C-alpha positions, 0 to 999 in steps of 0.5 A: 574333955580332952581338947584333941577329942573336942576337936575331932568331934567337932571335925566329925560333925562338920564332915557329917553335915558336909556329907549330908549337904552333898547328899541332898545336893545330889538328890535335888540334881537328879530330881531336876534332871529327871523333871528336865527329861520328862518335860522335853524328851520327844516320845515316851520310849525316849523319855523312860530310857533317859530317866533309867540311865540317869537313875543309874548314875545317882551314885547314892543308889549304887544301882547297876547300869541295868533297868526297865519299865513295865506298864500296866494293862488293867483290863487283862491284869498284866504287866508288858515290858515296855523299855529296858537298858543294859544287857538282858538275855533273850530268855528274860526278854521273852518270858518277861514280855507279860507278867500277871499281876501278883507274880514275882516282885513287879507283879506284886508292887503294881497290886500293893502300889508300894515300892519293894526292895529285895537283897537277894533274888535267890533268897527272896521268895517273892522272886519267883521267876528265875532264868538260866545263868541268872546271878545274884542281884538286888532290886529296887521296885518302884510303882509308877503312880499318877492320881493314886493309880498305878500305871506300871513299875520301874525296876533297878538292879543292884548288887546282892545285899548292897548298902541300901541308901537311907533316903532311897525309898522317898526319893525313888517314890518321888521320881515314880510319881513324876513318871507316872504323871509324865506317862499320862500326859504323853499318852494323852498328847499321843492319843490327841495326835492319833486322833488328829491325824485320823480326823485329818484323814477322814476329812481329806476322804470326805472332801475327795468324795464330795468333790467327785460326787458334786462334780458328777451329779452336777450335770444331769441335775442341770439337765432336769432343771433346765428340761423342767423349766423349758416344759413348764414354760410350754415350749415343747407343748402345752401343759395344763396348770397341774402339770405346770405346778408339778413341773414347778415343784421339780424345777424348785427341787433341782435348783435347791440341789444345784445350790447344795452341790455348788456349796459342797464343791466350794467347801471341798475346794476350800478345806482341801486348799485348792481355792485360790484368791484373786485379789485386787483392789476394788470398791467394796460399795459397788459390790454392795450396791450390785447384790442389793439390785440383785436381791430386790426382786426376792425382797420385793415378794415379801414387800421388804425394803432393802436400805443402803447406808454405804459409808465413805470407805477407801478401795481395798483388796479382795476377790470379787467372786468370794466377797460377792458370795459372802455379801449375797449370802447375808442379804439372802439370809436377811430376806429369808428370815425377815417377815413382810413389810420390814426393813433390811439395812446394808451398811459399810463403814471403817472400823479401825484399820478394817472396812466392815460390812453388816446387814441388819434385819428385823427378823425373829432374832436368834437364840443364844443357844442357836447363836453357838451354831452359826457358821458351822457346817450343816446347821440349822436353826430353831427359826424358820424362813418366813416364806417357807424358803429352804436352806442348805445349812453351808452358806454361812460356814462357806462365808466364814472360811472365805473371809478367813482366807481374806484375813478378815472377821466374821460374826453376828449379834442378835436378840430374840424378837429384835432381829439380827446383824451379820457382819464381816471386816476386811483388813486394809493391808 
């Protein structure tokens, strides 16, 4: 072979290889750019428009700066025009707002789930939709898929009978898959965001209602409670044993309602951010002793012994009213759920850089299933108070919120027939 011909053929091969390398490099660049946009764009609209602009700049495709995306409505079996770039006539935008499945190129692509390439809108019988002033053009119609489901289609405009890029189908189908996955992800994010906003609004309404209802009910309830107590004691006239019994029931019921209303007000204040802690450095052991003394009478009715094991702990910063409420709740619950003739042990100790307070009882214990419900609002457990006492189902939920406001932690450990230990920790800082 002529040496010159050899050199020319060798040069052609090198140039061909270089061109293929350039094309593949450009493909990877576009794929990387699309993936980056899909990950970083703020919303679906911005994401899809930016991807379409990027594709129109992909030289190998030789597409016009004119494209759009339809999203599928499976229930109505129509495609709805979601976003476009480039210039489209008002007639197009009006008539193409919705395309039935199976109609025109895009409607066919969503049904088949396959990419469609059209050379000329006038000679292609599948291109059924025509508009005044429409000029000859070609199309790439790319299904947008995720997990085998077609979510919509991307349409790109080309000149009529363009020099189709040999790898266009492979590249565009890959991009269609990336877009489909991104749409699903963004729709889920927006659904979660919308639901969170709805829940936030409902929670604010709930707190407002609880605050108003609790406040308006409190005064008449206090009157019922006070009057029933006065009448029961005979301060306004003699009462027989039956009347005294009924007045006692009225007092107990109103007392329970009073506690419930106070708890509801606490929940409302905490969740609406209206509670402000008045923290100061003080002795947690002092608070523990005071609450043990106040609980002695309640415990004595069931002959339960309250045993303090208060360790050598330094003063720490906390809101006295809030922590007193939590300590009192732990003690009340322990006494409620403990059988007669048992012990309740109250402990304070250091745990790393935290002070730990705990109350251990000898009650029936809490099942693993019930332990999942602890510290949640309005939850009642399968275990019942041993003396018929009532519970609002809010005490532990409020305790958790108050401890969290202090930057501490709260929890419980329990086994059936082995009693329970409830604890919280407060930081030294």
